[in-house]
Structure formats: structure tokens, C-alpha cells
C-alpha positions as CSV (number, residue, x, y, z in Angstrom):
1,X,105.0,59.0,45.4
2,X,103.3,57.1,48.3
3,X,102.3,58.2,51.8
4,X,104.6,56.7,54.3
5,X,101.7,56.3,56.8
6,X,98.8,54.8,54.7
7,X,100.8,54.0,51.5
8,X,98.3,55.9,49.3
9,X,99.4,57.3,46.0
10,X,100.0,61.0,46.2
11,X,100.6,63.6,43.5
12,X,104.0,65.1,43.1
13,X,104.7,68.1,45.5
14,X,101.8,67.2,47.9
15,X,102.4,68.4,51.4
16,X,99.6,66.5,53.1
17,X,98.1,63.1,52.5
18,X,94.5,63.3,51.2
19,X,93.6,60.0,52.9
20,X,95.1,60.2,56.4
21,X,96.0,63.9,56.5
22,X,99.6,63.4,57.7
23,X,102.2,65.9,56.8
24,X,104.5,64.8,53.9
25,X,108.2,65.6,54.6
26,X,110.0,67.0,51.6
27,X,112.6,64.9,50.0
28,X,116.1,65.3,51.5
29,X,118.4,67.5,49.6
30,X,122.0,66.8,49.0
31,X,124.4,68.4,51.5
32,X,126.4,71.2,50.1
33,X,129.9,70.4,49.0
34,X,132.8,71.4,51.2
35,X,133.9,74.0,48.7
36,X,130.5,75.8,49.2
37,X,130.9,75.6,53.0
38,X,134.4,76.8,53.2
39,X,134.6,79.5,50.6
40,X,136.5,82.6,51.3
41,X,135.1,85.5,53.3
42,X,133.4,88.6,51.6
43,X,136.3,90.7,52.9
44,X,138.8,88.6,50.9
45,X,136.6,89.0,47.8
46,X,136.3,92.8,48.2
47,X,140.1,93.1,48.5
48,X,140.6,90.9,45.5
49,X,142.6,88.3,47.4
50,X,142.3,84.6,46.7
51,X,142.7,82.4,49.8
52,X,142.1,78.8,50.2
53,X,139.4,77.8,52.7
54,X,140.6,76.9,56.1
55,X,140.7,73.3,57.0
56,X,137.5,72.1,58.7
57,X,139.5,71.1,61.8
58,X,140.5,74.7,62.3
59,X,137.0,76.1,61.8
60,X,135.2,73.6,64.1
61,X,137.8,73.0,66.7
62,X,136.1,72.9,70.0
63,X,137.0,75.6,72.6
64,X,139.4,74.5,75.3
65,X,136.8,74.9,78.0
66,X,134.5,72.3,76.3
67,X,137.1,69.5,75.6
68,X,135.1,67.1,77.8
69,X,132.5,66.9,75.0
70,X,134.9,65.6,72.4
71,X,134.7,66.3,68.7
72,X,131.4,65.2,67.2
73,X,131.6,62.1,65.1
74,X,129.8,63.6,62.0
75,X,132.6,66.0,61.5
76,X,135.5,63.6,61.6
77,X,135.1,62.9,57.9
78,X,136.5,66.4,57.2
79,X,139.8,65.9,59.0
80,X,142.7,66.4,56.7
81,X,143.0,68.5,53.5
82,X,140.2,69.9,51.5
83,X,141.0,67.7,48.5
84,X,140.2,64.5,50.4
85,X,137.0,65.8,51.9
86,X,133.9,63.8,51.2
87,X,130.2,64.8,51.4
88,X,128.9,64.1,54.8
89,X,126.7,61.1,55.1
90,X,123.1,61.3,56.4
91,X,122.8,62.1,60.0
92,X,121.4,58.6,60.8
93,X,124.7,57.0,59.7
94,X,126.6,59.1,62.3
95,X,124.6,58.6,65.5
96,X,126.4,60.3,68.3
97,X,128.4,58.3,70.9
98,X,126.2,57.6,73.9
99,X,126.5,60.5,76.4
100,X,127.7,62.9,73.7
101,X,125.2,65.3,72.2
102,X,124.9,65.9,68.5
103,X,126.0,69.4,67.4
104,X,123.3,71.9,68.3
105,X,121.3,69.4,70.3
106,X,121.5,69.8,74.1
107,X,121.1,67.0,76.6
108,X,117.6,66.1,77.6
109,X,116.7,68.1,80.7
110,X,119.3,70.7,79.9
111,X,120.1,73.5,80.4
112,X,120.4,73.1,84.1
113,X,118.9,75.9,86.2
114,X,121.2,78.9,86.2
115,X,122.9,78.2,82.9
116,X,122.1,79.7,79.4
117,X,120.2,77.6,76.8
118,X,123.4,76.9,74.8
119,X,125.7,76.1,77.7
120,X,126.2,72.5,76.4
121,X,126.7,73.5,72.7
122,X,130.4,73.9,71.9
123,X,129.6,75.5,68.6
124,X,127.2,78.2,69.8
125,X,128.2,81.8,69.5
126,X,128.5,82.2,73.3
127,X,132.0,83.1,74.4
128,X,133.7,80.2,76.2
129,X,135.3,82.7,78.6
130,X,132.2,84.5,79.8
131,X,131.3,83.5,83.3
132,X,127.6,82.9,84.1
133,X,126.1,83.0,87.5
134,X,122.8,81.5,88.6
135,X,120.0,83.9,89.2
136,X,119.2,87.3,87.8
137,X,122.1,89.5,87.0
138,X,122.4,92.4,89.5
139,X,121.0,95.6,88.2
140,X,123.2,98.7,88.3
141,X,121.8,101.4,90.6
142,X,120.3,104.3,88.8
143,X,122.3,107.5,88.5
144,X,119.3,109.4,89.7
145,X,119.2,107.4,92.9
146,X,122.9,108.2,93.5
147,X,122.2,111.9,92.9
148,X,119.3,111.9,95.3
149,X,121.5,110.2,97.9
150,X,124.4,112.6,97.4
151,X,122.0,115.6,97.6
152,X,120.4,114.2,100.8
153,X,123.8,113.6,102.5
154,X,125.0,117.1,101.6
155,X,121.8,118.6,102.9
156,X,122.0,116.7,106.2
157,X,125.6,117.7,106.6
158,X,124.8,121.3,105.9
159,X,121.9,121.3,108.4
160,X,124.2,119.7,111.0
161,X,126.9,122.4,110.4
162,X,124.3,125.2,110.5
163,X,122.7,123.8,113.7
164,X,126.1,123.4,115.3
165,X,127.0,126.9,114.2
166,X,123.7,128.3,115.6
167,X,124.1,126.5,118.9
168,X,127.7,127.7,119.1
169,X,126.5,131.2,118.4
170,X,123.8,131.3,121.0
171,X,126.1,129.7,123.6
172,X,128.8,132.2,122.8
173,X,126.2,135.1,123.0
174,X,124.8,133.7,126.3
175,X,128.3,133.4,127.8
176,X,129.2,136.9,126.7
177,X,126.0,138.3,128.1
178,X,126.5,136.5,131.5
179,X,130.0,137.9,131.7
180,X,128.6,141.4,131.0
181,X,126.0,141.0,133.7
182,X,128.5,139.8,136.2
183,X,130.7,142.9,135.3
184,X,127.9,145.4,136.2
185,X,128.8,147.7,139.0
186,X,126.0,147.1,141.4
187,X,127.2,149.5,144.0
188,X,127.4,152.5,141.6
189,X,123.9,153.5,140.4
190,X,125.1,155.6,137.5
191,X,127.6,153.0,136.2
192,X,124.9,150.3,136.8
193,X,122.4,152.3,134.6
194,X,124.8,152.7,131.7
195,X,125.9,149.1,132.0
196,X,122.3,147.8,131.7
197,X,121.6,150.1,128.8
198,X,124.5,148.5,126.9
199,X,123.0,145.1,127.2
200,X,120.4,143.7,124.7
201,X,116.9,143.7,126.3
202,X,115.3,140.3,126.9
203,X,111.9,141.8,125.8
204,X,111.2,144.9,123.7
205,X,107.6,146.1,122.9
206,X,106.0,149.3,121.7
207,X,102.9,148.3,123.6
208,X,100.8,149.2,120.6
209,X,99.0,145.9,119.9
210,X,97.9,142.6,121.3
211,X,101.3,141.0,120.4
212,X,102.8,142.7,123.4
213,X,103.4,141.0,126.8
214,X,100.3,142.6,128.2
215,X,96.7,141.7,127.2
216,X,93.6,143.8,126.8
217,X,90.5,143.5,129.0
218,X,86.9,144.7,128.7
219,X,86.5,148.5,128.5
220,X,85.3,150.6,131.4
221,X,81.6,150.3,132.2
222,X,79.3,150.6,135.1
223,X,79.9,147.0,136.1
224,X,83.6,147.2,135.2
225,X,85.4,150.2,136.8
226,X,88.8,149.5,135.3
227,X,90.3,148.4,132.0
228,X,93.5,147.5,130.2
229,X,93.3,148.6,126.5
230,X,95.4,149.4,123.4
231,X,94.5,152.8,122.2
232,X,96.3,155.4,120.0
233,X,99.4,153.3,119.6
234,X,100.0,152.7,123.4
235,X,98.7,150.6,126.3
236,X,96.2,152.4,128.5
237,X,95.4,151.5,132.1
238,X,92.2,153.1,133.4
239,X,90.4,153.1,136.7
240,X,87.3,155.2,137.7
241,X,87.0,153.7,141.2
242,X,88.2,156.4,143.7
243,X,91.1,155.7,146.1
244,X,91.9,152.6,144.2
245,X,95.1,151.1,142.6
246,X,94.6,149.0,139.5
247,X,97.5,147.0,137.9
248,X,97.5,145.2,134.6
249,X,99.9,142.2,135.0
250,X,101.8,140.1,132.5
251,X,102.7,136.5,133.0
252,X,106.5,136.2,132.9
253,X,108.2,135.8,136.3
254,X,111.5,137.7,137.0
255,X,113.9,137.6,139.9
256,X,116.7,140.0,139.1
257,X,115.7,142.4,136.3
258,X,115.6,145.9,134.8
259,X,112.4,147.4,133.4
260,X,112.0,150.6,131.5
261,X,108.8,152.2,130.1
262,X,107.5,155.5,128.9
263,X,104.6,156.7,131.2
264,X,102.2,159.6,130.6
265,X,99.3,160.5,133.0
266,X,96.5,161.5,130.7
267,X,94.0,162.3,133.5
268,X,93.7,161.7,137.2
269,X,96.4,161.5,139.8
270,X,99.1,158.8,139.5
271,X,100.8,156.0,137.7
272,X,103.5,153.5,138.4
273,X,105.1,150.1,138.0
274,X,104.4,146.9,140.0
275,X,107.1,144.2,140.3
276,X,108.0,140.9,141.9
277,X,104.4,139.9,142.1
278,X,104.4,136.1,143.2
279,X,100.6,136.1,143.2
280,X,97.8,136.4,145.8
281,X,98.2,140.2,145.9
282,X,101.8,140.3,147.1
283,X,104.1,142.8,145.3
284,X,106.2,145.9,145.3
285,X,104.9,149.1,143.6
286,X,106.6,152.3,142.6
287,X,104.0,155.2,142.2
288,X,104.4,158.9,141.3
289,X,101.8,161.7,140.8
290,X,101.5,164.8,138.7
291,X,103.5,166.9,141.2
292,X,106.6,164.6,140.9
293,X,106.2,163.0,144.3
294,X,106.9,159.3,144.4
295,X,106.7,156.4,146.9
296,X,107.6,152.7,147.0
297,X,105.2,150.4,148.9
298,X,104.8,146.8,149.8
299,X,101.5,145.0,149.4
300,X,100.5,141.7,150.9
301,X,97.3,139.9,150.0
302,X,96.2,142.9,148.0
303,X,96.4,145.3,150.9
304,X,98.9,147.9,151.8
305,X,101.6,146.6,154.2
306,X,104.2,149.3,154.5
307,X,106.3,151.9,152.7
308,X,109.9,151.8,151.7
309,X,109.8,155.4,150.6
310,X,106.8,157.9,150.9
311,X,106.3,161.5,150.0
312,X,109.6,162.1,148.3
313,X,109.9,164.6,145.5
314,X,112.2,164.1,142.6
315,X,113.5,166.8,140.3
316,X,114.0,164.1,137.6
317,X,110.2,163.5,137.3
318,X,108.3,165.9,135.0
319,X,105.2,167.2,136.8
320,X,101.8,167.7,135.1
321,X,99.4,165.8,132.8
322,X,100.4,164.4,129.5
323,X,104.1,164.6,130.4
324,X,106.1,161.6,129.3
325,X,108.5,160.2,132.0
326,X,110.8,157.4,131.1
327,X,111.0,155.3,134.4
328,X,113.4,152.5,135.0
329,X,113.5,150.0,137.9
330,X,116.6,147.8,138.5
331,X,116.0,145.0,141.1
332,X,119.0,142.9,142.1
333,X,118.8,140.7,145.1
334,X,117.6,143.1,147.9
335,X,118.5,146.3,146.1
336,X,116.0,148.4,144.2
337,X,117.4,151.2,142.1
338,X,115.0,153.9,140.6
339,X,115.7,156.1,137.6
340,X,113.7,158.8,135.8
341,X,114.5,160.1,132.3
342,X,118.0,158.6,132.5
343,X,118.8,160.1,135.9
344,X,119.3,158.3,139.2
345,X,116.4,158.9,141.7
346,X,116.8,156.5,144.7
347,X,118.1,153.1,146.0
348,X,116.0,151.1,148.4
349,X,116.6,147.7,150.1
350,X,114.2,145.0,151.0
351,X,114.0,141.2,150.7
352,X,110.3,140.5,151.3
353,X,109.7,139.3,147.7
354,X,112.5,137.8,145.6
355,X,110.6,136.9,142.4
356,X,107.4,137.5,140.5
357,X,105.6,139.1,137.5
358,X,105.6,142.7,136.4
359,X,102.7,145.1,136.1
360,X,101.6,148.6,134.9
361,X,99.6,150.6,137.4
362,X,97.2,153.5,137.6
363,X,95.8,154.9,140.8
364,X,93.0,157.4,141.8
365,X,92.5,159.6,144.7
366,X,89.7,162.1,143.9
367,X,89.1,161.6,140.2
368,X,89.2,158.8,137.5
369,X,92.7,158.1,136.1
370,X,93.9,157.0,132.7
371,X,97.6,156.4,132.1
372,X,99.4,155.6,128.8
373,X,102.4,153.2,128.6
374,X,104.7,152.7,125.6
375,X,108.2,151.6,124.5
376,X,108.7,148.8,127.0
377,X,112.1,147.2,127.6
378,X,112.9,144.4,130.0
379,X,116.3,142.9,130.8
380,X,116.7,139.7,132.7
381,X,119.8,140.0,134.9
């Protein structure tokens, strides 16, 4: 045995040349006989059947979609019956026709971009009817992504429905309230009182903490003769300055309104309600004392201007200290209706001020005054 490269003598079975180091190819082996290639399937053997092997032309017939490649030359020797089959010659004796690849050998430069590696091999296991598209195959969206999308859409739709329902509810409630306000009998004080009481208040407060519409101030001291404080579960307005009216104001402005509050004079002379205060000391004020005498006055620039009612006594006002009187003022346009403990007291008319904030008042004449206010209700009309 000689090396094909340097012709040196080599021992039998050598795989490399000891002189030049080239790899020694093993001797070619005889091709298997046709009977070994085309023997029956294991299924036939398991069933005990004896079938003749299929003709080579049926086994290696090219798929219809690859007819343009033609049948390779090295397999033409097997056309016909199995008895006439001859052992295939060496591959060098059956060089492929120019332009036609040998079985299992793709064209140089193939596969073209976008095609599978065995696209030009008619004997590959790839299905001849499976389409192939250039580029990466599209990935199927994940089920989780679909679920998230569905949940999101359902949530958005539910929010829209709820928002629409909420808006519809508030619009309906507002329309019903406006209709109820328009139906109030403004010329009948008793019917007007019951009609307002049937409405839902715009503001409700026990006046027992800083969350109420009114705010606290510094306590009474030598340098601060009046105060607005929360004490004992109610709102206290105190003034120690004699012949003085002090009002604690809130910040919401009202035009037509109804205001009801429980008032108790703890010490001193008088208490009341200020309303339609546009600023700069302009406002109306309702005041009453421990004898049940009331008056309604107009102030301008913080000074007394004139009285709408003065020195009137009402049987509906409870006289004395620490007596709780529930006072209600209904102001609509130029009319001012006054109620005490659910009873009508008086109606007055004036158009000096049309809009402003509300206030809680204490006034002194000859001794310091402290007044407790609680259970506030305000209706915007």
C-alpha cells in the first residue's frame, strides 16, 4: 500500500502517511446490491407478508414540482425490473449533466436567500407542497397578550359605562333639584319653609371640627379681644370688646340661599347670622338677644347703615342664656324670610346686596359675649 501523495510504502490499515502526514482515504467498498436496498419494510415482516420490493423508478420518482431537474443519471441503470438491475457504477463514471446537480448536492451558491437548505434536492424529506416564504415566519401572538388586551378593553368599557351612568345620574339629580327649587312657593312663607326642608342641603356640618366651612382663629387675649374656636363639639364666637359686633366668615359666596343653624348664647347679650357679605364690610345681619328681641340691619364699610327691622319681639325665640334656638334665613332675590324653631317670624325686602359670603355673629353691649353654633345646613337656591 502506497501513499497517493508521496508514494511511500505504508502498513496495512494506516490512516495517515508517516512521511507527508496526509490522510489516507479508506478503500472504496462495494455498493450494496439492489436486493439489500429494496427489501421489504419491517411492517411487512412483522405481519408475515412477503412482498417484492418496489421498482426503483417508483421509489425515486421525482415529485411533480421538481420535474425541471430531471431524473439523475446515476439512477437510470435501475429502470426496469429488479431482475435486470445491475450494481451502480462508481460515481465518477456517472458525472451529472451540466446544470443538473447530483443527488444530495445543491448548486454552488445555493440555497438562495429565503429558501431552505434542501430546496434544490428533489430527494430530500421536505414536502414538495409546503410553501416557503422569505424572511422569518410570523410568530403567533401569545395568549397572555390577548387576555391582557381583552381585560383592558373590558375595563375601559366598564369605566365608560360607569362614568356615563354617573354623569347621567348627577345630571338627572341636578335637573330634579332645579325643578323642585322652581316649584317652591316663594309667596307663602310656611310652604316655602317646608319646601326647602324637603331639599337636600348643599352643605351640612356639625361645626365640631376644623373640617367645617368655618375656621378657627387665635384665642381671646389682651391683644386679641375676639375669637373663633371649636370647643365642646361646637363652634364658638367670642368677643370681649363692649358695644362691638364680631362675625366669623366663611369663604363661599351665595346669592339665593337658605341657611339654618342651632344658636345658644352662653354668656353676654346677643347672637346672629350675617349674609350676603361681598367684602369691605358690606353685609346684612340678623341679631337677637336673650329677651327674644330681634333686628335686621344693613352695614356698609363695616359701619351701621340702616335697619330693616328693629326692636321686634318674637314668641318663637326662646329667651335666656344657654337656650338653643334653631334659626333659619331664606334669601331669594329681594325677599328675606326669617324662621325660628320651625316657625315663621318675619319677611323683609331689600336689594342693597345681591350676593356674598355667610357669617356667624356675636355682639356685646355691656358684658363679654360667647355664642355656640352647631348643626349647620346650607341650601343653594
